[in-house]
C-alpha positions, 0 to 999 in steps of 0.5 A, a space after each residue: 506475498 505468501 499467498 501469491 500477490 506482490 507488492 507494487 509499491 511498499 508502504 510509504 508516508 504521505 507526510 502528515 496525512 497517511 500511509 499508502 501502499 499498492 499491491 497486486 493480486 493473483 489475477 493481476 489486479 493492482 489496488 492501493 491501501 490508504 490509512 489516514 495518519 496525522 503523525 505519518 513521517 
């Protein structure tokens, strides 16, 4: 956020599968990240 982007949907767990979050960059593009983690709760 310090560089101008925004959090569209904060990091959250997909139980037992992964962590996921969505963000918006300075040009208005929304993108997501997905981090596999069997221990996500």
